C-alpha positions as CSV (number, residue, x, y, z in Angstrom):
1,M,260.9,17.3,-29.0
2,G,260.5,20.1,-26.4
3,P,257.4,18.5,-24.8
4,Q,259.1,15.1,-24.6
5,R,262.1,16.5,-22.8
6,R,259.7,18.3,-20.4
7,Y,257.9,15.0,-19.8
8,G,261.1,13.2,-19.2
9,T,262.3,15.9,-16.8
10,V,259.1,15.7,-14.8
11,S,259.3,11.9,-14.5
12,G,262.9,12.1,-13.3
13,D,261.9,14.6,-10.6
14,Y,259.0,12.4,-9.5
15,V,261.3,9.4,-9.2
16,K,263.7,11.4,-7.1
17,R,261.0,12.5,-4.8
18,V,259.8,8.9,-4.4
19,V,263.3,7.7,-3.6
20,M,263.9,10.4,-1.1
21,S,260.6,9.6,0.6
22,I,261.5,5.9,0.9
23,R,264.9,6.9,2.4
24,R,263.2,9.1,4.9
25,C,260.7,6.4,5.9
26,A,263.1,3.5,6.0
27,P,264.2,3.9,9.7
28,A,260.6,4.2,10.8
29,T,259.7,1.1,8.8
30,V,262.5,-0.9,10.2
31,A,261.6,0.1,13.7
32,M,258.0,-1.0,13.1
33,L,259.1,-4.3,11.8
34,L,261.3,-4.9,14.8
35,V,258.4,-4.0,17.2
36,C,256.2,-6.4,15.3
37,C,258.8,-9.2,15.5
38,F,259.2,-8.6,19.3
39,C,255.4,-8.7,19.9
40,V,255.1,-11.9,17.9
41,G,257.9,-13.5,19.8
42,S,256.4,-12.4,23.1
43,V,253.0,-13.9,22.2
44,A,254.8,-17.1,21.1
45,K,256.5,-17.3,24.5
46,A,253.2,-16.7,26.3
47,Q,251.5,-19.5,24.6
48,P,252.2,-22.1,27.4
49,V,250.2,-19.9,29.8
50,A,247.1,-21.1,27.8
51,D,247.2,-23.9,30.4
52,L,245.6,-21.4,32.7
53,Q,242.3,-22.2,31.1
54,D,241.9,-24.7,33.9
55,D,240.5,-22.7,36.8
56,R,242.4,-24.9,39.3
57,I,245.7,-24.2,37.7
58,R,245.0,-20.5,37.5
59,E,244.1,-20.4,41.1
60,L,247.3,-22.0,42.2
61,V,249.3,-19.6,40.0
62,D,247.4,-16.6,41.5
63,A,248.1,-17.9,45.0
64,G,251.9,-18.2,44.2
65,V,251.9,-22.0,44.7
66,L,252.6,-22.8,41.1
67,R,255.4,-20.9,39.4
68,G,256.7,-21.5,35.9
69,A,259.9,-20.8,34.0
70,P,261.0,-17.2,33.4
71,G,259.5,-17.3,30.0
72,G,256.1,-18.2,31.4
73,D,256.0,-21.9,30.6
74,L,254.5,-23.9,33.4
75,E,256.0,-27.1,32.0
76,L,253.0,-29.2,32.9
77,D,253.9,-32.1,30.7
78,R,257.3,-32.6,32.3
79,A,257.9,-35.3,34.9
80,I,258.0,-33.7,38.3
81,Q,260.8,-34.2,40.8
82,G,260.2,-35.1,44.4
83,G,261.6,-31.8,45.6
84,E,259.3,-29.9,43.3
85,F,256.3,-31.7,44.6
86,V,257.3,-31.2,48.3
87,T,257.8,-27.5,47.5
88,L,254.3,-27.2,46.1
89,I,252.9,-28.8,49.3
90,D,255.0,-26.5,51.5
91,R,253.6,-23.5,49.7
92,V,250.0,-24.7,50.3
93,L,250.7,-25.4,54.0
94,K,252.0,-21.9,54.4
95,M,248.7,-20.4,53.2
96,P,246.5,-19.2,56.1
97,P,244.0,-21.9,57.0
98,A,240.3,-21.4,57.0
99,A,238.9,-20.0,60.2
100,R,237.7,-22.7,62.5
101,Q,234.4,-22.7,64.3
102,H,234.7,-21.5,67.9
103,L,233.5,-23.7,70.6
104,A,230.5,-22.4,72.5
105,T,230.2,-22.7,76.2
106,G,227.2,-24.3,77.8
107,T,224.5,-22.3,79.5
108,E,222.5,-24.9,81.3
109,T,225.3,-26.3,83.5
110,G,228.9,-25.5,84.1
111,D,230.1,-28.9,82.9
112,S,230.4,-28.0,79.3
113,E,232.0,-24.7,80.0
114,G,234.6,-26.4,82.2
115,W,235.2,-29.0,79.5
116,V,235.7,-26.3,76.8
117,R,238.1,-24.3,79.1
118,A,240.1,-27.5,79.8
119,Y,240.3,-28.3,76.1
120,V,241.5,-24.8,75.2
121,Y,244.1,-24.9,77.9
122,W,245.5,-28.3,76.9
123,R,245.5,-27.3,73.3
124,S,247.5,-24.2,74.0
125,V,249.9,-26.2,76.2
126,T,250.3,-28.8,73.4
127,R,251.0,-26.1,70.8
128,W,253.5,-24.5,73.2
129,F,255.4,-27.8,73.4
130,Q,255.2,-28.2,69.7
131,R,256.8,-24.8,69.2
132,I,259.5,-25.7,71.6
133,G,260.2,-29.0,69.8
134,S,260.2,-27.2,66.5
135,N,262.8,-24.7,67.7
136,V,265.0,-27.5,69.1
137,R,264.9,-29.4,65.9
138,Q,265.7,-26.3,63.9
139,S,268.7,-25.4,66.2
140,W,269.9,-29.0,65.8
141,F,269.5,-28.8,62.1
142,D,271.5,-25.6,61.9
143,L,274.3,-26.9,64.0
144,R,274.4,-30.2,62.1
145,Y,274.7,-28.6,58.7
146,R,276.6,-25.4,59.6
147,Q,279.4,-26.5,57.2
148,V,278.8,-25.4,53.6
149,T,280.3,-28.6,52.2
150,D,277.9,-30.8,54.2
151,Q,274.3,-30.0,53.3
152,P,271.2,-32.2,53.5
153,W,269.8,-33.8,50.4
154,D,273.0,-32.8,48.6
155,L,271.6,-29.3,47.8
156,P,273.2,-26.0,48.6
157,R,271.5,-23.7,51.0
158,T,270.9,-21.2,48.1
159,H,268.9,-23.8,46.1
160,W,265.3,-22.8,45.6
161,M,264.1,-26.1,47.0
162,S,266.2,-26.0,50.2
163,A,263.9,-23.9,52.4
164,S,260.8,-26.0,51.5
165,L,262.6,-29.3,52.1
166,R,263.8,-28.0,55.4
167,D,260.3,-27.1,56.5
168,A,258.9,-30.3,55.2
169,Y,261.4,-32.2,57.3
170,L,261.4,-30.1,60.5
171,N,257.8,-28.7,60.7
172,Y,255.6,-31.1,58.8
173,D,257.5,-34.4,59.2
174,L,256.8,-35.2,55.5
175,I,260.3,-36.4,54.5
176,D,263.5,-37.6,56.1
177,L,267.1,-37.0,55.3
178,S,267.2,-40.0,52.9
179,F,264.7,-38.2,50.6
180,K,265.9,-37.7,47.0
181,P,264.6,-34.4,45.8
182,M,266.0,-34.6,42.3
183,W,264.5,-38.0,41.6
184,A,261.1,-38.3,39.8
185,I,258.2,-39.1,42.1
186,D,255.5,-41.6,41.4
187,G,251.8,-41.2,42.0
188,S,251.5,-43.5,45.0
189,T,254.3,-41.7,46.9
190,A,252.7,-38.4,46.0
191,I,249.4,-39.6,47.5
192,D,251.2,-40.5,50.7
193,L,252.7,-37.0,50.9
194,I,249.3,-35.3,50.3
195,L,247.5,-37.4,52.9
196,A,250.3,-36.7,55.5
197,A,250.2,-33.0,54.7
198,A,246.4,-33.0,55.2
199,G,246.8,-34.7,58.6
200,Y,245.7,-38.2,57.6
201,G,249.1,-39.9,57.7
202,G,248.2,-41.5,61.0
203,E,245.0,-42.9,59.6
204,V,246.9,-44.6,56.8
205,A,249.1,-46.4,59.3
206,A,246.2,-47.3,61.5
207,V,244.2,-48.8,58.6
208,H,247.2,-50.7,57.5
209,E,247.5,-52.3,60.9
210,Q,243.7,-53.2,60.9
211,M,243.8,-54.5,57.4
212,P,247.2,-56.2,57.1
213,E,246.2,-58.2,54.0
214,A,245.2,-55.0,52.1
215,T,247.7,-53.7,49.5
216,P,249.1,-50.2,50.1
217,D,247.0,-48.8,47.3
218,E,243.8,-50.3,48.9
219,V,244.7,-48.6,52.1
220,R,245.2,-45.3,50.4
221,R,241.9,-45.7,48.5
222,F,240.1,-46.3,51.8
223,V,241.6,-43.3,53.5
224,C,241.0,-41.1,50.5
225,A,237.4,-42.1,50.2
226,Q,236.8,-41.4,53.9
227,H,237.9,-37.8,53.4
228,G,236.4,-37.1,49.9
229,M,239.8,-37.2,48.2
230,G,239.1,-40.2,46.0
231,R,240.3,-38.4,42.9
232,L,243.9,-38.8,44.2
233,M,243.7,-42.5,43.4
234,E,243.7,-41.7,39.7
235,Y,247.4,-41.2,40.0
236,A,248.3,-44.3,42.0
237,G,251.4,-46.0,40.6
238,A,251.5,-43.7,37.6
239,R,254.3,-41.6,36.3
240,L,253.6,-38.1,37.6
241,T,253.8,-35.0,35.6
242,R,253.8,-31.4,36.8
243,G,250.2,-31.1,35.6
244,D,249.1,-34.1,37.6
245,A,250.9,-32.9,40.7
246,V,249.3,-29.5,40.4
247,L,245.8,-31.0,40.4
248,M,246.7,-33.2,43.4
249,V,248.0,-30.2,45.3
250,W,244.8,-28.3,44.5
251,L,242.9,-30.9,46.4
252,L,245.1,-30.3,49.4
253,M,244.5,-26.6,49.1
254,E,240.7,-27.3,49.2
255,R,241.3,-29.1,52.5
256,R,243.5,-26.3,53.7
257,L,240.9,-23.6,52.9
258,A,238.0,-25.9,54.1
259,R,236.1,-25.6,50.9
260,S,235.1,-29.2,50.5
């Protein structure tokens, strides 16, 4: 009987030690579980960034042109609003353009040198007048909408689209005051905005005058083909998603950086 009581006593002490160890380790175990849950949740939220597998999308994100939701979701499958698309274009146009090739002066005669000097002079004068015109338009815009209750495009000044819409209207002449930034934008309208931002808007109007029987999409296709932007026509007349818009804007960035 003595040995059995000693065996029972030893077992009881062992159980007590195990229970005490579990109690001491419980806070650390709970903390580890919470950390694991947090990490899993963070990974789950970061899943949409898997869209960055496309180098073009990654490049636009790195350049600050494409920005997603606070959780990291780029929402590429969502229909894009007109104001969002204009904002993407505005961010591309604010990127520094590629350095242009300088005009060389002639060495055989003074004719070419005089022509180059005249060209540079008139270009500087033209840019000066453009800056003056831009300042006048901005002053008029500020006076016209100085009242908080009367804002263009029915958006408050603090709205994240407002600054880009203002620049698109005043500086780039891409939109007018009838533009609806909260409405979904279709592919054909987006193509027109891309071509205008790239400096080809005048060509679209000229081709339309020369080919009055051509449909608007035929005119767009002609101008896009002339400038190596034929891929834009894949979106003509289509419902445009953010993913589609990003790829279209990437073509504009190629033109802006003179890489194509």
